[in-house]
C-alpha positions in Angstrom: 81.6 -110.1 264.6 79.0 -112.3 263.1 78.6 -113.5 259.5 75.2 -113.0 258.0 74.2 -114.4 254.7 71.2 -113.2 252.7 69.8 -115.8 250.4 66.9 -113.8 249.1 64.6 -116.8 249.3 62.2 -115.5 251.9 58.5 -116.2 251.5 58.0 -112.5 250.9 60.1 -112.6 247.7 58.2 -115.5 246.2 55.3 -113.5 244.6 57.6 -110.9 243.2 59.8 -113.5 241.6 56.8 -115.3 240.1 55.5 -112.0 238.6 58.9 -111.2 237.1 59.2 -114.6 235.2 55.6 -114.8 234.1 55.0 -112.2 231.3 52.1 -113.3 229.2 50.2 -116.5 228.9 51.8 -119.6 227.4 55.0 -120.2 225.5 56.3 -117.7 223.0 55.6 -120.1 220.1 51.8 -119.8 220.8 51.8 -116.0 220.8 51.8 -115.4 217.1 51.8 -116.9 213.7 54.7 -117.7 211.4 54.0 -117.9 207.6 56.5 -119.2 205.1 56.2 -118.0 201.5 56.2 -120.5 198.6 59.4 -118.9 197.3 61.3 -119.6 200.5 60.5 -123.3 200.3 61.3 -123.3 196.5 64.8 -121.8 197.2 65.6 -124.3 199.9 64.4 -127.2 197.7 66.3 -125.9 194.7 69.6 -125.6 196.5 69.1 -129.0 198.2 68.4 -130.7 194.8 71.4 -129.1 193.2 73.7 -130.6 196.0 73.0 -134.1 194.8 75.6 -135.8 192.6 74.1 -136.6 189.2 71.8 -133.5 188.9 73.2 -131.5 186.0 70.6 -128.7 186.1 67.1 -127.7 187.2 64.2 -127.0 184.9 63.5 -127.9 181.3 65.8 -126.9 178.5 63.4 -124.2 177.3 63.1 -122.6 180.8 66.9 -122.7 181.2 67.4 -121.0 177.8 64.9 -118.3 178.6 66.5 -117.8 182.0 69.9 -117.4 180.4 68.6 -114.8 178.0 66.6 -113.0 180.8 69.8 -112.9 182.9 71.7 -111.1 180.1 69.0 -108.5 179.6 69.3 -105.5 181.9 66.2 -105.4 184.2 65.0 -108.7 182.8 65.1 -110.6 186.1 61.3 -110.6 186.3 61.0 -114.4 186.1 62.2 -117.1 188.4 65.7 -116.9 189.6 68.2 -119.6 188.8 67.9 -121.0 192.3 64.1 -121.6 192.0 64.1 -122.6 188.3 62.5 -126.1 188.0 60.9 -125.9 191.5 57.2 -125.4 192.4 56.0 -125.4 196.0 52.6 -125.4 197.5 52.8 -124.3 201.1 50.1 -124.8 203.7 50.1 -123.9 207.4 51.9 -127.1 208.5 52.6 -129.0 205.3 54.2 -128.5 201.9 54.3 -130.3 198.5 57.0 -129.9 195.9 57.3 -130.5 192.2 60.9 -130.6 190.8 62.1 -130.7 187.2 65.6 -131.9 186.8 68.2 -132.7 184.2 70.5 -135.6 185.1 74.0 -136.4 183.9 74.4 -139.2 181.4 75.3 -142.6 182.9 73.8 -142.1 186.4 71.0 -144.2 187.7 68.0 -141.9 187.4 66.0 -143.7 190.1 69.0 -143.4 192.5 69.4 -139.7 191.7 65.7 -139.1 192.1 65.7 -140.9 195.5 68.7 -138.9 196.7 67.1 -135.6 195.5 63.9 -136.5 197.3 65.7 -137.4 200.5 67.9 -134.3 200.5 65.0 -131.9 199.7 62.8 -133.4 202.4 65.5 -133.2 205.0 66.5 -129.6 204.2 62.9 -128.3 203.9 61.7 -130.0 207.1 64.8 -128.9 209.1 64.8 -125.3 208.0 61.0 -124.6 208.0 59.5 -127.1 210.4 56.9 -127.9 207.7 56.0 -131.5 207.0 56.9 -132.4 203.4 54.0 -134.6 202.2 55.3 -135.2 198.7 58.2 -134.5 196.3 57.3 -135.2 192.7 60.3 -135.3 190.4 60.2 -135.0 186.6 63.4 -135.8 184.7 63.2 -133.6 181.6 66.5 -134.3 180.0 69.8 -136.1 180.2 73.1 -134.2 179.8 75.2 -136.1 177.3 79.0 -136.0 177.5 80.5 -133.3 175.4 81.7 -134.6 172.1 85.4 -133.9 171.8 85.4 -134.1 168.0 87.3 -131.7 165.8 85.5 -128.6 164.7 84.0 -129.1 161.2 85.8 -127.3 158.4 84.1 -124.2 157.4 82.3 -124.4 154.1 83.6 -121.1 152.9 87.3 -120.2 152.7 
């Protein structure tokens, strides 16, 4: 009785193996095009900006008011969603630029919050999209003041 082992590595098998592993020319990444919509980058940036401590809200007071009204009206969601409110993105083939409008909490360092927002947004957008973020412009449109805990004023009519 003899033991025979078949390794399958004969010279005759080499061309067949090469043809099985080589299907097409070049890596998969070079066989098509991926496009990323402005809205996708806006959502990523909006969520990343909201994650920063000291950011109270996104967008101007007027846009937030209109958004709140639009959200209450049936079928009125035709404008920007809450996630993308206050965010504008311009997306190219390999780069993107962002404009953010934020409202900060009273008492925080605006420059520190803006720097943290910029850092968080760049990291999230570049990690998730592969696009190079060339700029993140931040406009602070308002400061959220602490709520006054005063007593309610007495009604004028009794």
